C-alpha positions as CSV (number, residue, x, y, z in Angstrom):
1,M,-60.2,-334.2,-89.6
2,I,-61.8,-337.2,-88.1
3,R,-63.1,-336.5,-84.6
4,L,-63.6,-339.3,-82.0
5,K,-65.0,-339.0,-78.6
6,G,-66.0,-341.5,-75.9
7,S,-64.4,-344.5,-74.2
8,D,-61.1,-344.0,-72.4
9,T,-60.4,-347.8,-72.8
10,L,-60.5,-347.4,-76.5
11,G,-59.2,-343.8,-76.9
12,A,-56.1,-344.2,-74.7
13,K,-54.4,-347.0,-76.6
14,L,-56.3,-348.7,-79.4
15,I,-57.7,-345.8,-81.4
16,P,-54.3,-343.9,-81.6
17,Q,-52.8,-347.0,-83.2
18,F,-55.7,-347.3,-85.6
19,A,-55.1,-343.6,-86.4
20,E,-51.4,-344.0,-87.1
21,S,-52.0,-346.9,-89.4
22,Y,-54.7,-345.0,-91.3
23,K,-52.6,-341.9,-91.6
24,A,-49.8,-344.0,-93.2
25,D,-52.0,-344.5,-96.2
26,H,-53.8,-341.1,-95.9
27,P,-51.2,-338.6,-94.9
28,G,-53.5,-335.6,-95.2
29,V,-55.9,-336.9,-92.5
30,K,-55.7,-335.6,-88.9
31,F,-57.4,-337.0,-85.9
32,E,-58.9,-335.4,-82.8
33,I,-59.3,-338.0,-80.0
34,A,-61.1,-337.2,-76.7
35,A,-61.3,-340.2,-74.4
36,E,-63.7,-339.0,-71.6
37,G,-65.9,-342.0,-71.1
38,S,-68.4,-344.0,-73.2
39,T,-71.4,-341.8,-72.3
40,T,-69.7,-338.8,-74.1
41,A,-69.7,-340.8,-77.3
42,F,-73.4,-340.4,-77.7
43,T,-73.7,-336.8,-76.5
44,A,-70.9,-335.9,-79.0
45,L,-72.7,-337.6,-81.9
46,L,-75.9,-335.8,-80.8
47,D,-74.3,-332.3,-80.7
48,G,-72.1,-332.8,-83.8
49,T,-68.8,-332.6,-82.0
50,A,-67.7,-336.1,-83.0
51,D,-67.7,-338.1,-86.2
52,I,-67.2,-341.4,-84.4
53,G,-68.3,-342.4,-80.9
54,M,-66.2,-344.8,-79.0
55,S,-68.1,-347.0,-76.6
56,N,-67.6,-350.2,-74.6
57,R,-71.4,-350.6,-74.3
58,D,-74.4,-350.5,-76.5
59,I,-76.4,-347.4,-77.0
60,K,-79.1,-346.9,-74.4
61,P,-82.8,-346.5,-75.5
62,E,-82.9,-342.9,-74.2
63,E,-79.7,-342.0,-76.1
64,A,-81.1,-343.5,-79.3
65,K,-84.3,-341.6,-78.7
66,K,-82.6,-338.3,-78.4
67,L,-80.6,-338.9,-81.6
68,A,-83.7,-340.0,-83.4
69,E,-85.5,-336.8,-82.3
70,K,-82.8,-334.9,-84.2
71,G,-83.1,-337.1,-87.2
72,I,-79.8,-338.8,-86.6
73,E,-79.5,-342.6,-87.3
74,V,-76.4,-344.4,-86.0
75,E,-74.8,-347.8,-86.6
76,S,-72.3,-349.7,-84.5
77,H,-69.2,-351.6,-85.5
78,I,-67.4,-354.0,-83.2
79,V,-63.7,-353.6,-83.8
80,A,-62.4,-355.8,-80.9
81,Y,-63.4,-357.2,-77.5
82,D,-62.3,-355.9,-74.2
83,V,-62.0,-358.3,-71.3
84,L,-62.2,-356.9,-67.9
85,A,-59.4,-358.5,-65.9
86,I,-59.4,-358.7,-62.1
87,I,-56.0,-357.6,-60.8
88,V,-54.5,-357.8,-57.4
89,N,-51.1,-357.0,-56.0
90,S,-48.5,-359.6,-57.1
91,A,-47.8,-360.5,-53.4
92,N,-51.4,-361.5,-52.9
93,P,-51.5,-365.4,-52.7
94,V,-55.0,-365.6,-54.2
95,T,-55.0,-366.9,-57.7
96,D,-58.7,-367.7,-58.4
97,L,-62.0,-366.2,-57.4
98,T,-65.6,-367.2,-57.9
99,R,-68.0,-364.7,-59.4
100,K,-69.8,-364.5,-56.0
101,Q,-66.5,-363.5,-54.4
102,V,-65.8,-360.9,-57.0
103,E,-69.2,-359.4,-56.3
104,G,-68.6,-359.5,-52.6
105,L,-65.2,-357.9,-52.8
106,F,-66.4,-354.9,-54.9
107,A,-69.7,-354.5,-53.1
108,G,-68.0,-354.4,-49.8
109,D,-69.4,-357.7,-48.4
110,L,-65.8,-359.0,-48.0
111,A,-63.6,-356.6,-46.2
112,N,-60.6,-358.8,-45.5
113,W,-58.7,-361.1,-47.9
114,K,-58.9,-364.0,-45.5
115,E,-62.7,-364.1,-46.4
116,A,-61.7,-364.9,-50.0
117,G,-59.0,-367.5,-49.3
118,G,-56.2,-365.1,-48.8
119,V,-54.2,-363.7,-45.8
120,D,-55.2,-361.3,-43.1
121,V,-55.0,-358.1,-45.1
122,A,-57.7,-355.5,-45.6
123,V,-59.3,-355.3,-49.0
124,R,-58.7,-352.0,-50.9
125,V,-61.0,-351.6,-53.9
126,F,-60.1,-349.3,-56.8
127,T,-62.6,-348.5,-59.5
128,R,-63.1,-346.2,-62.4
129,N,-65.1,-343.0,-61.8
130,T,-68.8,-342.7,-62.4
131,S,-68.6,-341.1,-65.8
132,S,-66.8,-344.2,-67.1
133,G,-68.7,-346.8,-69.1
134,T,-66.4,-349.4,-67.6
135,Y,-67.6,-348.4,-64.1
136,K,-71.2,-349.1,-65.0
137,D,-70.5,-352.2,-67.2
138,F,-68.7,-353.8,-64.3
139,Q,-71.7,-353.3,-62.1
140,V,-73.8,-355.2,-64.6
141,L,-71.3,-357.9,-65.6
142,A,-69.9,-358.7,-62.1
143,M,-72.1,-357.2,-59.4
144,N,-75.7,-358.0,-60.4
145,G,-76.3,-354.2,-60.6
146,R,-75.3,-353.6,-57.0
147,S,-73.5,-350.5,-55.8
148,Y,-69.8,-350.4,-55.0
149,G,-68.8,-350.6,-51.4
150,S,-68.6,-347.3,-49.5
151,T,-64.8,-347.5,-49.2
152,A,-64.2,-348.1,-53.0
153,Q,-61.9,-345.4,-54.3
154,R,-63.0,-344.0,-57.7
155,M,-60.3,-343.0,-60.2
156,A,-60.2,-341.3,-63.6
157,G,-58.6,-343.2,-66.4
158,S,-57.5,-346.8,-67.0
159,N,-54.0,-346.6,-65.6
160,P,-54.5,-345.2,-62.0
161,P,-56.3,-348.3,-60.6
162,Q,-53.5,-350.6,-61.7
163,M,-50.9,-348.1,-60.3
164,E,-52.7,-348.2,-56.9
165,V,-52.9,-352.0,-56.9
166,M,-49.1,-352.1,-57.5
167,K,-48.6,-350.2,-54.3
168,E,-51.3,-351.6,-52.1
169,P,-50.9,-355.2,-50.8
170,G,-54.7,-355.6,-50.4
171,G,-55.6,-353.8,-53.6
172,I,-58.0,-355.1,-56.2
173,A,-59.3,-353.5,-59.4
174,Y,-60.8,-354.3,-62.7
175,V,-59.0,-353.1,-65.9
176,G,-59.2,-353.7,-69.6
177,I,-57.0,-356.6,-70.6
178,A,-54.6,-354.2,-72.4
179,Y,-53.9,-352.5,-69.0
180,S,-53.2,-355.7,-67.0
181,K,-49.6,-356.3,-67.9
182,A,-47.8,-354.0,-65.5
183,S,-45.2,-355.4,-63.1
184,G,-46.4,-355.6,-59.5
185,V,-49.9,-356.8,-60.4
186,K,-51.3,-360.2,-61.4
187,V,-54.4,-361.3,-63.1
188,L,-56.8,-363.6,-61.3
189,R,-58.6,-366.5,-62.9
190,I,-62.4,-366.4,-62.5
191,E,-63.8,-369.8,-61.7
192,G,-60.8,-371.3,-63.4
193,K,-61.1,-369.2,-66.6
194,E,-58.3,-366.8,-67.7
195,P,-59.1,-363.7,-69.7
196,T,-57.9,-364.9,-73.0
197,A,-59.1,-365.0,-76.6
198,A,-59.7,-368.7,-76.3
199,N,-62.1,-368.0,-73.4
200,L,-64.1,-365.2,-75.0
201,A,-67.2,-367.4,-74.9
202,T,-66.8,-368.5,-71.3
203,Y,-65.0,-365.8,-69.3
204,P,-67.7,-363.8,-67.6
205,Y,-66.5,-360.2,-68.0
206,V,-66.3,-359.6,-71.7
207,R,-67.7,-356.6,-73.6
208,P,-67.5,-355.4,-77.3
209,C,-65.5,-352.4,-78.4
210,N,-67.9,-350.4,-80.5
211,L,-67.4,-347.5,-82.9
212,F,-70.6,-345.7,-83.6
213,I,-71.1,-343.6,-86.7
214,R,-73.9,-341.8,-88.4
215,K,-75.5,-343.8,-91.2
216,D,-74.8,-340.8,-93.4
217,A,-71.1,-340.6,-92.3
218,P,-68.6,-339.1,-94.8
219,A,-66.7,-341.6,-96.9
220,G,-63.4,-341.0,-95.0
221,V,-65.0,-341.7,-91.7
222,R,-66.6,-345.0,-93.0
223,E,-63.3,-346.0,-94.6
224,F,-61.5,-345.5,-91.3
225,V,-64.0,-347.7,-89.5
226,Q,-63.7,-350.4,-92.2
227,M,-60.0,-350.4,-91.7
228,A,-60.4,-350.9,-88.0
229,E,-62.7,-353.9,-88.7
230,S,-60.4,-355.5,-91.2
231,A,-57.7,-358.1,-90.7
232,K,-55.2,-355.3,-90.4
233,G,-57.3,-353.7,-87.7
234,K,-57.6,-357.0,-85.8
235,E,-53.8,-357.4,-85.9
236,I,-53.4,-353.9,-84.4
237,A,-56.0,-354.7,-81.7
238,R,-54.2,-357.9,-80.7
239,R,-50.8,-356.1,-80.7
240,V,-52.1,-353.4,-78.4
241,G,-53.6,-356.0,-76.0
242,F,-57.2,-356.3,-77.0
243,L,-58.8,-359.5,-78.0
244,T,-60.4,-360.7,-81.3
245,P,-62.0,-364.1,-81.8
246,P,-59.4,-366.9,-82.5
């Protein structure tokens, strides 16, 4: 049994595909995947309920300190890159935003799309919930650490925000690139840059997909992570919709 806990972005799509590929060569292995947010990756490593922590952010100093106090050393392995795409309803005429406009929309400074080059429609912001690493990452990457606007609707999981944007003409959300392909939504360029592998170095909302393991992890756990890092793993990541360097 290999137990993984943490990021919903990783645990909902990418890790299950890694697991299926690994089981094809190791039929006796079973997986337990709990995708409940990046923060849970480190609490699970701390209390011993996970062998691998899935996280779209680096470990915080206070998390590392708690692990060290229990004599636990961890290491991180980047298995792909997740790009946070900004999506709007497909009927929205806006195709490109500046970083300042993105900040203003999500922070509540811009309440109507006509303030961002669109039509006279109220802005409806959909975000992840507060336990999500993505929720916090976006504040750092796109909002200069500011709080979300008071009318932002917080949602659990990666799929609900895009589903709401599909229904709401003024909707806007951020989603991992693997969740941006639904009909009824479109991905915006940010200052002319599309969220593609070719733009990993210049698109502003990029974060690594990390698997954290203990330095004394069992051989099977380490072998699984090595498979995820390999050319085979990168092919799986691209197929699922994540990005790897070109």
